[in-house]
NUSETOR-598263 format. One record per residue: residue number from 1; residue in three letters; chain; x, y, z of N, C-alpha, C, O in turn. Coordinates in Angstrom, 2 decimals. Each point is the difference from the previous one (the first is absolute). Example, Ala and Ser with C-alpha at 12.3 -4.5 7.8 and 13.67 -1.06 7.14 Angstrom:
2
[rec 1 ALA A [13.19 -5.69 7.80] [-0.89 1.19 0.00] [0.90 1.20 0.00] [1.04 -0.02 0.66]]
[rec 2 SER A [-1.39 1.07 -1.38] [0.82 1.19 0.06] [-0.77 1.09 0.73] [0.51 1.11 0.17]]
//
This chain:
157
[rec 1 MET A [-7.40 -2.50 50.00] [0.06 0.74 -1.30] [0.82 -0.68 -1.23] [-0.31 0.13 -1.19]]
[rec 2 THR A [1.32 -0.81 1.62] [0.51 -0.64 -0.96] [-0.54 -0.53 -0.83] [0.07 0.25 -1.20]]
[rec 3 ARG A [-0.90 -1.34 1.90] [-1.40 -0.56 -1.17] [-1.10 0.98 -1.01] [-0.24 -0.12 -1.20]]
[rec 4 LEU A [-0.22 0.94 2.06] [-0.52 1.07 -1.01] [0.85 0.74 -1.27] [-0.39 0.03 -1.17]]
[rec 5 PHE A [1.72 0.61 1.73] [1.00 0.34 -1.00] [-0.27 -1.22 -0.85] [-0.75 0.18 -0.96]]
[rec 6 LEU A [1.46 -1.88 1.25] [-0.58 -0.75 -1.17] [-0.95 -0.29 -0.44] [-0.31 -0.94 -0.73]]
[rec 7 THR A [-0.20 1.72 1.14] [-1.52 -0.40 -0.56] [-0.63 0.99 -1.73] [-0.55 -0.20 -1.08]]
[rec 8 GLY A [1.32 1.58 2.18] [-0.11 1.27 -1.24] [0.48 -0.86 -1.17] [-0.70 -0.33 -0.95]]
[rec 9 LEU A [2.40 -0.13 1.19] [0.62 0.39 -0.90] [-0.36 -1.41 -0.86] [0.62 0.04 -1.06]]
[rec 10 LEU A [-1.39 -1.23 1.17] [-1.02 -0.80 0.02] [-0.53 0.77 -1.69] [0.27 0.17 -1.19]]
[rec 11 LEU A [-1.25 0.06 2.33] [-1.02 0.74 -0.96] [0.30 1.24 -1.27] [-0.54 0.22 -1.09]]
[rec 12 LEU A [1.65 0.42 1.81] [0.65 0.73 -1.19] [0.17 -0.46 -1.07] [-0.54 0.45 -1.00]]
[rec 13 ALA A [1.37 -1.47 1.01] [0.42 -0.56 -0.99] [-0.72 -0.08 -1.69] [0.58 -0.46 -0.99]]
[rec 14 PRO A [-1.80 0.98 1.02] [-0.72 0.05 -1.26] [0.30 1.18 -0.95] [-0.03 0.33 -1.19]]
[rec 15 LEU A [0.34 0.08 2.38] [0.33 1.51 -1.04] [0.65 0.03 -1.01] [1.08 -0.59 -0.13]]
[rec 16 HIS A [-1.61 1.29 -0.75] [0.22 0.17 -1.81] [0.58 0.97 -0.26] [0.36 0.10 -1.17]]
[rec 17 LEU A [-0.05 0.96 2.08] [0.98 1.49 -0.04] [-0.74 0.80 -0.95] [-0.36 -0.38 -1.11]]
[rec 18 CYS A [0.17 1.50 1.60] [-0.22 1.46 -0.87] [0.87 0.32 -0.86] [1.03 0.14 0.66]]
[rec 19 ALA A [-0.73 0.12 -2.03] [0.55 1.33 -0.30] [-0.34 1.11 0.12] [0.96 0.77 -0.08]]
[rec 20 CYS A [-1.47 -0.52 0.17] [-1.31 1.25 -0.01] [0.80 1.28 1.12] [-0.41 1.16 0.06]]
[rec 21 SER A [1.48 -1.62 0.66] [0.69 1.33 0.97] [1.69 -0.55 0.48] [0.55 -0.23 1.08]]
[rec 22 GLN A [-0.01 0.15 -2.94] [1.46 -0.68 -0.15] [0.73 1.08 0.05] [-0.27 1.03 -0.62]]
[rec 23 GLY A [1.39 -1.21 1.46] [0.97 1.22 0.30] [-0.69 1.23 0.64] [-1.03 -0.19 0.63]]
[rec 24 LYS A [1.51 1.37 -0.75] [-0.75 1.42 0.48] [-1.01 0.25 -0.55] [-0.89 0.51 0.68]]
[rec 25 GLY A [0.68 -0.76 -2.03] [-1.45 0.86 -0.89] [-1.11 -0.83 0.29] [0.16 -0.80 0.92]]
[rec 26 GLN A [-1.03 0.82 -1.40] [-1.62 -1.00 -0.56] [0.43 -0.56 -1.34] [0.46 0.68 -0.92]]
[rec 27 GLN A [-0.63 -1.81 0.90] [-0.55 -0.17 -1.09] [-1.07 -1.38 -0.58] [0.21 -1.19 0.22]]
[rec 28 SER A [-1.24 1.70 -0.92] [-1.03 -0.48 -0.16] [0.19 -1.57 -1.06] [0.68 -0.19 -1.01]]
[rec 29 CYS A [-1.41 -0.54 1.63] [0.09 -1.54 -0.79] [-0.14 0.57 -1.42] [-0.97 0.60 -0.47]]
[rec 30 ALA A [2.23 -0.94 -0.18] [-0.29 0.17 -2.17] [-1.31 -0.73 -0.60] [-0.25 -1.18 0.28]]
[rec 31 SER A [-0.35 1.76 -0.91] [-0.81 -0.69 -1.14] [0.77 -0.88 -0.73] [1.07 0.36 -0.50]]
[rec 32 VAL A [-1.65 -1.81 0.38] [0.75 -1.01 -1.05] [-0.21 0.99 -1.60] [-1.11 0.37 -0.37]]
[rec 33 ASN A [1.92 -0.20 -0.11] [-0.30 0.30 -1.66] [1.33 -0.80 -0.70] [1.11 -0.07 0.52]]
[rec 34 ASN A [-1.49 -0.52 -1.80] [1.13 -0.27 -0.92] [1.44 0.15 0.01] [0.81 -0.81 -0.44]]
[rec 35 ASN A [-0.63 1.68 0.85] [1.11 0.35 -0.42] [1.13 -0.18 1.64] [1.17 0.31 0.23]]
[rec 36 MET A [-2.11 -0.87 0.49] [0.95 -0.59 1.08] [1.00 -1.62 -0.05] [-0.57 -0.98 -0.49]]
[rec 37 ASP A [1.42 0.90 0.80] [0.36 -0.87 -0.49] [-0.26 -1.52 1.61] [-0.85 0.23 0.86]]
[rec 38 ASP A [1.66 -1.47 -0.80] [-0.29 -0.76 0.79] [0.13 0.11 1.78] [-0.59 -0.51 0.95]]
[rec 39 LYS A [1.63 1.40 -1.14] [0.67 0.28 1.85] [-1.23 1.00 -0.04] [-0.91 -0.25 0.79]]
[rec 40 GLU A [0.76 1.50 -1.72] [-0.81 0.51 0.30] [-1.52 -0.10 0.26] [-0.44 0.91 0.70]]
[rec 41 LEU A [-0.30 -1.67 -1.04] [-1.17 -0.65 -0.08] [-0.40 -0.90 1.43] [-1.15 -0.18 0.42]]
[rec 42 ILE A [2.94 -0.56 0.47] [-0.48 -0.39 1.02] [-0.21 0.91 0.82] [-0.87 0.16 0.86]]
[rec 43 TYR A [1.94 0.57 -1.27] [0.35 1.25 1.34] [-1.18 0.65 -0.10] [-0.33 0.44 1.11]]
[rec 44 ASP A [-0.58 -0.14 -2.13] [-1.63 0.27 0.22] [-0.75 -0.39 0.97] [-0.69 0.54 0.86]]
[rec 45 LEU A [1.08 -2.00 -1.28] [-0.69 -0.85 0.97] [-0.44 -0.18 1.34] [-1.00 -0.35 0.62]]
[rec 46 TYR A [2.12 0.72 -0.44] [1.12 -0.09 1.48] [-1.29 1.37 0.66] [-0.65 0.09 1.04]]
[rec 47 CYS A [0.78 0.86 -2.38] [-0.80 1.07 0.91] [-1.37 0.15 0.23] [-0.56 0.55 0.95]]
[rec 48 ARG A [-0.07 -1.27 -2.26] [-1.48 -0.46 0.42] [-0.02 -0.81 0.67] [-1.06 0.41 0.49]]
[rec 49 MET A [1.26 -1.35 0.09] [0.13 -1.01 0.99] [-0.02 0.73 1.45] [-0.76 -0.27 0.93]]
[rec 50 CYS A [1.64 1.15 -0.95] [0.53 0.83 1.65] [-1.43 0.90 0.03] [-0.71 0.14 1.00]]
[rec 51 GLN A [0.48 0.40 -2.26] [-1.68 1.24 0.23] [-1.25 -1.10 0.73] [-0.65 0.02 1.04]]
[rec 52 ALA A [0.74 -0.88 -2.14] [-1.33 -0.95 0.66] [0.12 -0.89 1.27] [-0.88 -0.58 0.63]]
[rec 53 MET A [2.04 0.64 -0.46] [-0.02 -0.37 1.36] [-0.29 0.85 1.29] [-0.50 -0.33 1.07]]
[rec 54 ILE A [1.03 1.68 -1.60] [-0.09 1.09 0.95] [-1.52 0.37 0.08] [-0.51 0.34 1.06]]
[rec 55 ASN A [-0.38 -0.48 -2.56] [-1.27 0.69 -0.44] [-0.78 -1.18 0.85] [-0.89 0.48 0.71]]
[rec 56 LYS A [1.02 -1.88 -0.62] [-0.53 -1.24 0.23] [-0.93 -0.31 -1.29] [-1.15 -0.44 0.10]]
[rec 57 ASP A [1.75 0.72 -1.26] [-0.50 -0.12 -1.25] [0.28 -1.46 -0.31] [1.16 -0.37 -0.19]]
[rec 58 THR A [-2.41 -0.65 0.10] [-0.03 -1.09 0.01] [0.48 -0.75 -1.54] [0.68 -1.00 -0.20]]
[rec 59 ALA A [-1.37 1.97 -0.80] [-0.67 -0.40 -1.29] [1.63 0.09 -0.26] [0.41 -1.02 -0.54]]
[rec 60 THR A [0.56 1.97 0.80] [0.68 0.04 -0.65] [1.27 -0.58 0.29] [0.86 -0.19 -0.86]]
[rec 61 LEU A [-0.70 -0.19 2.44] [0.79 -1.15 0.45] [-0.42 -1.38 -0.58] [0.76 -0.85 -0.46]]
[rec 62 ASN A [-2.23 0.76 0.57] [-0.23 -1.42 -0.81] [0.48 -0.33 -2.14] [0.04 -1.03 -0.67]]
[rec 63 GLU A [0.16 2.13 0.40] [0.58 0.32 -1.04] [1.44 0.25 -0.37] [0.20 0.32 -1.17]]
[rec 64 ILE A [0.52 -0.40 1.74] [1.49 -0.24 0.46] [0.83 -0.97 0.20] [1.06 -0.29 -0.56]]
[rec 65 HIS A [-1.57 -0.13 1.32] [-0.09 -1.62 0.64] [-0.40 -0.48 -0.59] [-1.08 0.33 -0.50]]
[rec 66 ALA A [2.08 -2.03 0.05] [-0.18 -1.02 -0.89] [-0.90 -0.27 1.08] [0.10 0.53 1.10]]
[rec 67 PRO A [-1.40 -1.75 -1.56] [-0.70 -1.04 0.87] [0.59 -0.85 0.79] [-0.53 -0.50 1.00]]
[rec 68 GLU A [1.73 0.28 -1.42] [0.98 -1.15 0.94] [0.92 1.39 0.84] [1.20 -0.26 -0.03]]
[rec 69 PHE A [-1.38 1.12 0.49] [0.78 0.48 0.75] [0.47 -0.40 1.19] [-0.83 -0.82 0.40]]
[rec 70 VAL A [1.48 0.90 0.20] [0.14 -0.44 1.55] [1.14 1.06 0.59] [1.03 0.09 -0.66]]
[rec 71 LEU A [-1.16 0.68 1.81] [0.62 0.45 0.71] [1.00 -0.65 1.20] [-0.67 -0.67 0.79]]
[rec 72 THR A [2.06 0.71 -0.50] [0.52 -0.72 0.80] [0.23 1.29 0.90] [0.45 1.13 -0.22]]
[rec 73 HIS A [-0.86 -1.66 1.10] [0.06 1.19 1.50] [1.70 -0.28 0.46] [0.54 -1.09 -0.21]]
[rec 74 MET A [0.05 2.06 0.75] [1.42 -0.19 1.14] [-0.16 -1.07 0.29] [0.93 -0.59 -0.55]]
[rec 75 THR A [-1.72 -0.37 1.25] [-0.24 -0.88 0.90] [0.31 -1.27 -0.54] [0.49 -0.93 0.64]]
[rec 76 GLY A [-0.87 0.91 -2.18] [0.07 -1.16 -0.68] [-2.18 -0.29 -0.34] [-0.48 -0.67 -0.92]]
[rec 77 MET A [-0.22 1.34 1.90] [-1.59 -0.06 0.09] [-0.04 0.44 -1.62] [0.74 0.94 -0.29]]
[rec 78 ARG A [-1.45 -1.48 -0.70] [-0.51 -0.33 -1.65] [-1.84 0.91 0.02] [-1.09 -0.29 0.49]]
[rec 79 GLN A [1.45 1.07 -1.04] [-1.67 0.87 -0.10] [-0.60 -0.74 -1.68] [0.94 -0.11 -0.79]]
[rec 80 ASN A [-1.84 -0.19 0.42] [-0.71 -0.02 -1.52] [-0.05 1.39 0.23] [0.12 0.82 0.91]]
[rec 81 LYS A [-0.39 -0.90 -2.39] [-0.43 1.90 -0.92] [-1.56 0.41 0.91] [-0.20 1.15 0.41]]
[rec 82 GLN A [-0.56 -2.02 -0.24] [-1.27 0.53 0.70] [0.28 0.21 1.35] [-0.20 1.11 0.49]]
[rec 83 VAL A [0.53 -1.81 0.00] [0.24 0.52 1.77] [0.77 1.31 -0.11] [-0.18 1.13 0.47]]
[rec 84 TYR A [1.05 -1.67 -1.22] [0.66 1.58 0.26] [-0.64 1.37 -0.63] [0.10 1.17 0.38]]
[rec 85 ILE A [-0.70 -1.68 -1.34] [-0.72 1.43 -0.32] [-1.08 -0.06 1.26] [0.12 0.75 0.98]]
[rec 86 ASN A [-1.03 -1.58 -1.09] [-0.73 0.49 1.31] [0.40 0.26 1.16] [-0.97 0.28 0.70]]
[rec 87 ALA A [1.92 -0.24 -0.13] [0.55 0.16 1.40] [0.22 1.94 -0.65] [-0.62 1.01 0.31]]
[rec 88 ILE A [1.59 -1.19 -1.11] [-0.64 1.76 -0.36] [-1.51 0.76 -0.42] [-0.29 1.20 0.08]]
[rec 89 ALA A [-0.27 -1.96 -0.39] [-1.37 0.91 -0.39] [-0.92 -0.10 1.38] [-1.09 0.58 0.02]]
[rec 90 SER A [1.66 -1.51 1.37] [-1.01 -0.09 0.95] [0.55 0.84 0.78] [-0.77 0.42 0.86]]
[rec 91 GLY A [2.11 0.12 -0.79] [0.74 0.86 0.93] [0.58 -0.65 0.72] [0.36 0.66 0.97]]
[rec 92 VAL A [0.06 -2.05 -0.90] [0.81 0.01 1.14] [1.74 -0.08 -0.80] [1.02 -0.32 0.61]]
[rec 93 LEU A [-1.07 0.63 -1.80] [1.64 0.76 -0.30] [-0.74 1.35 -0.35] [-1.16 0.04 -0.42]]
[rec 94 ASN A [1.84 0.88 0.59] [-0.11 1.60 0.09] [1.42 0.46 -0.93] [1.06 -0.39 0.50]]
[rec 95 TYR A [-0.96 1.07 -1.62] [0.80 0.53 -0.43] [-0.23 1.51 -0.08] [-1.07 0.58 -0.18]]
[rec 96 TYR A [2.35 -0.03 0.34] [-0.15 1.87 0.10] [1.13 0.46 -1.33] [-0.31 0.74 -0.93]]
[rec 97 SER A [1.70 -1.42 1.13] [0.77 0.51 -0.82] [0.80 -1.16 -0.52] [-0.35 -1.18 0.16]]
[rec 98 ALA A [1.58 1.62 -0.89] [1.24 -0.55 0.36] [0.77 1.02 -1.32] [-0.42 0.79 -0.84]]
[rec 99 THR A [1.51 -1.23 1.16] [1.50 1.02 -0.74] [1.05 -0.74 -0.20] [0.64 -0.48 0.94]]
[rec 100 HIS A [-0.28 0.29 -2.38] [0.91 -1.13 -0.55] [1.06 0.77 0.38] [0.22 1.20 -0.16]]
[rec 101 ASP A [0.67 -2.42 0.91] [1.21 0.46 -0.53] [1.22 -1.06 -0.74] [1.20 0.05 0.28]]
[rec 102 SER A [-1.71 -0.86 -1.13] [0.14 -0.60 -0.99] [-1.18 -0.65 -1.00] [-1.06 -0.17 0.61]]
[rec 103 VAL A [1.05 -0.10 -1.54] [-0.89 -0.91 -0.45] [1.06 -0.81 -0.89] [0.91 0.79 -0.26]]
[rec 104 ASP A [-0.70 -1.79 -0.20] [0.88 -0.29 -1.23] [-0.87 -1.37 -0.43] [-0.39 -0.91 0.73]]
[rec 105 VAL A [0.20 1.11 -2.31] [-0.87 -1.13 -0.85] [1.16 -0.30 -0.95] [0.79 0.79 -0.53]]
[rec 106 ASN A [-0.89 -2.42 0.41] [0.56 -0.70 -0.99] [-0.94 -0.21 -1.06] [-1.20 -0.11 0.23]]
[rec 107 VAL A [1.65 0.05 -1.28] [-1.31 -0.62 -1.22] [1.25 -0.94 -0.88] [1.09 0.41 -0.41]]
[rec 108 ALA A [-1.76 -1.96 0.30] [0.19 -1.09 -0.94] [-0.75 -0.10 -1.17] [-0.56 0.37 1.03]]
[rec 109 GLY A [0.15 -0.45 -1.74] [-0.84 -0.02 -0.88] [-1.60 -0.16 0.50] [-0.67 1.01 -0.20]]
[rec 110 ASN A [-0.03 -2.12 0.81] [-2.04 0.83 0.41] [0.47 -0.32 1.73] [-1.00 -0.13 0.71]]
[rec 111 ARG A [1.90 0.03 -0.21] [0.62 0.29 1.34] [0.75 0.53 0.49] [1.13 0.00 -0.49]]
[rec 112 ALA A [-1.46 0.89 1.98] [0.52 0.68 0.88] [0.00 0.08 1.25] [-0.93 -0.30 0.75]]
[rec 113 THR A [2.14 0.78 -0.42] [-0.12 0.31 1.63] [0.20 1.16 0.47] [0.81 0.74 -0.55]]
[rec 114 MET A [-1.26 -0.49 1.27] [-0.22 1.45 0.56] [0.29 0.04 1.53] [-0.74 -0.79 0.59]]
[rec 115 VAL A [1.72 1.57 0.36] [0.49 0.38 0.88] [-0.17 1.11 0.72] [0.74 0.99 0.01]]
[rec 116 GLY A [-1.63 -1.14 0.53] [-0.09 1.88 1.19] [0.65 -0.34 1.13] [0.06 -1.10 0.55]]
[rec 117 ARG A [0.52 2.34 -0.20] [-0.06 0.13 1.40] [-0.20 1.18 0.38] [0.87 0.84 -0.25]]
[rec 118 SER A [-2.29 -0.38 1.10] [-0.48 0.94 0.22] [-0.64 0.82 1.53] [-0.32 -0.98 0.66]]
[rec 119 ARG A [0.18 1.49 -0.31] [-0.63 0.87 1.21] [-0.79 0.06 0.21] [-0.52 1.06 -0.34]]
[rec 120 VAL A [-0.32 -1.94 1.01] [-1.90 -0.27 -0.50] [-0.67 0.51 1.25] [0.13 -0.77 0.96]]
[rec 121 GLU A [-0.67 1.66 -0.78] [-1.25 0.16 1.06] [-1.53 -0.72 0.00] [-0.95 0.26 -0.74]]
[rec 122 ALA A [1.01 -1.00 1.55] [-0.88 -0.90 0.27] [-0.83 -0.02 1.45] [0.53 0.63 0.91]]
[rec 123 ALA A [-1.47 -1.15 -0.70] [-0.63 -0.30 1.86] [-0.81 -1.26 -0.88] [-0.63 0.06 -1.05]]
[rec 124 VAL A [0.96 -1.34 2.03] [-1.08 -1.48 -0.40] [-0.44 -0.40 1.16] [0.60 0.23 1.05]]
[rec 125 PHE A [-1.54 -0.77 -1.12] [-0.62 -0.56 1.05] [-0.16 1.15 1.28] [0.60 -0.20 1.05]]
[rec 126 GLY A [-1.40 1.34 -1.21] [-0.24 0.89 0.45] [1.20 0.76 1.05] [-0.28 0.72 0.96]]
[rec 127 GLY A [1.78 -1.13 -1.46] [0.85 0.20 0.73] [0.17 1.59 -0.70] [-0.60 0.47 -0.97]]
[rec 128 GLY A [1.56 0.11 1.76] [0.36 1.22 -0.59] [0.82 0.43 -1.21] [0.56 -0.87 -0.67]]
[rec 129 ARG A [-0.44 2.22 0.34] [0.81 0.34 -1.14] [1.34 -0.59 0.21] [0.44 -0.36 1.09]]
[rec 130 HIS A [0.29 0.29 -2.41] [1.80 -0.24 0.13] [0.26 -0.69 -1.17] [-0.63 -0.72 -0.77]]
[rec 131 THR A [2.03 1.29 0.93] [0.99 0.24 -1.57] [0.92 -1.28 0.43] [0.56 -0.30 1.06]]
[rec 132 TRP A [-0.65 -0.35 -2.38] [0.46 -1.18 -0.05] [0.73 -0.22 -1.07] [-0.64 0.06 -1.06]]
[rec 133 ARG A [2.23 -0.39 0.93] [0.71 -0.45 -0.81] [0.24 -1.59 -0.73] [0.56 -1.02 0.38]]
[rec 134 LEU A [-1.32 1.43 -1.65] [-0.97 -1.25 -0.66] [0.77 -0.69 -0.78] [-0.34 0.52 -1.06]]
[rec 135 LYS A [1.44 -1.60 0.65] [0.19 -0.66 -1.70] [-1.09 -0.82 -0.41] [-0.65 -0.53 0.91]]
[rec 136 LEU A [0.49 0.42 -1.51] [-1.08 -0.57 -1.21] [0.48 -0.31 -1.16] [0.42 0.88 -0.75]]
[rec 137 THR A [-0.41 -2.13 0.44] [0.61 -0.61 -1.03] [-1.01 -0.58 -1.04] [-0.53 -0.98 0.50]]
[rec 138 PHE A [0.11 1.20 -1.64] [-1.33 -0.23 -0.83] [0.35 -0.94 -1.26] [0.86 0.39 -0.79]]
[rec 139 HIS A [-1.32 -1.26 0.65] [0.26 -0.73 -1.60] [-1.47 0.40 -0.42] [-1.08 -0.27 0.51]]
[rec 140 LEU A [1.43 1.01 -1.66] [-1.10 0.54 -1.47] [-0.10 -1.11 -1.16] [0.84 -0.89 -0.16]]
[rec 141 GLU A [-1.96 1.04 -0.61] [0.01 -0.65 -0.81] [-0.86 0.81 -1.43] [-1.00 0.68 0.24]]
[rec 142 LYS A [1.56 -0.87 -1.85] [-0.75 1.18 -0.35] [-1.11 -1.04 -1.18] [0.39 -0.52 -1.05]]
[rec 143 ARG A [-1.86 0.45 1.65] [-0.88 -0.66 -0.37] [-0.84 1.07 -0.94] [-0.11 1.17 0.37]]
[rec 144 GLY A [-0.47 -1.60 -1.56] [-0.67 0.71 -1.19] [0.76 1.65 0.21] [-0.63 0.97 0.42]]
[rec 145 GLY A [1.76 -0.96 -0.72] [0.64 1.18 -0.02] [0.01 0.81 1.21] [0.69 1.02 -0.02]]
[rec 146 ARG A [-1.58 -1.44 1.48] [0.32 0.64 0.78] [0.74 -0.84 1.44] [0.02 -1.22 0.10]]
[rec 147 TRP A [0.55 2.18 0.92] [0.89 -0.31 0.29] [-0.72 -1.02 1.73] [-0.63 0.79 0.70]]
[rec 148 LEU A [0.67 -1.95 -0.22] [-0.64 -0.04 1.21] [0.86 -0.32 1.16] [1.07 -0.59 -0.12]]
[rec 149 LEU A [-1.62 1.02 1.34] [0.72 -0.79 1.69] [-0.38 -0.92 -0.15] [-1.21 -0.13 -0.16]]
[rec 150 LEU A [2.30 -1.28 0.13] [0.49 -1.64 0.25] [-0.37 -0.09 1.21] [-0.95 -0.63 0.45]]
[rec 151 ASP A [2.11 1.63 0.37] [0.04 -0.74 1.40] [0.84 1.58 0.62] [0.59 0.81 -0.72]]
[rec 152 SER A [-0.79 -0.74 2.29] [1.06 0.59 0.43] [0.71 -0.53 1.30] [-0.65 -0.79 0.68]]
[rec 153 LYS A [1.74 1.08 -0.33] [0.25 -0.43 1.43] [1.19 1.16 0.62] [1.14 0.35 -0.30]]
[rec 154 ALA A [-2.35 0.03 1.51] [0.86 1.17 0.69] [1.23 -0.32 1.46] [0.14 -1.00 0.71]]
[rec 155 SER A [0.28 1.76 -0.70] [1.01 -0.07 0.57] [0.55 1.45 1.09] [-0.95 0.76 0.22]]
[rec 156 THR A [1.92 -0.43 0.25] [0.09 1.49 0.82] [1.68 0.18 -0.93] [0.64 -0.93 -0.48]]
[rec 157 TYR A [-0.38 1.99 0.46] [1.14 0.40 -0.27] [0.54 1.24 1.10] [1.11 0.51 -0.15]]
//
């Protein structure tokens, strides 16, 4: 039982949170516009990532993660961008929803850090659906006018 639970936590670590069900009301993912500041653009990126994971939208996932993206799971295991995206696309990792408890964004020039704490509903490796309390810390970089996810580290809260 403990082994199954730890395996579930390991596999849920990639989740990058959905802002589409924040708080009491539904919030749809915003569309990027020229009036958004960097913090809003990064938050929007977070929304897009969440929705892409739920929809298994590999085109969007490839677009918003830098080529060198690395995910570090709670156990310390690391996955590169393609391994991570393939696990979502193949149905090994299934994400249904996530509700933010908090999302903090700090911008310094063309670099940023984002920390999200969310309750995530997911099922992995054929296991049942569960809600997990995940904290993810991201590093981002602005390239060619677009913010990209460079890496992510998962833990619980």
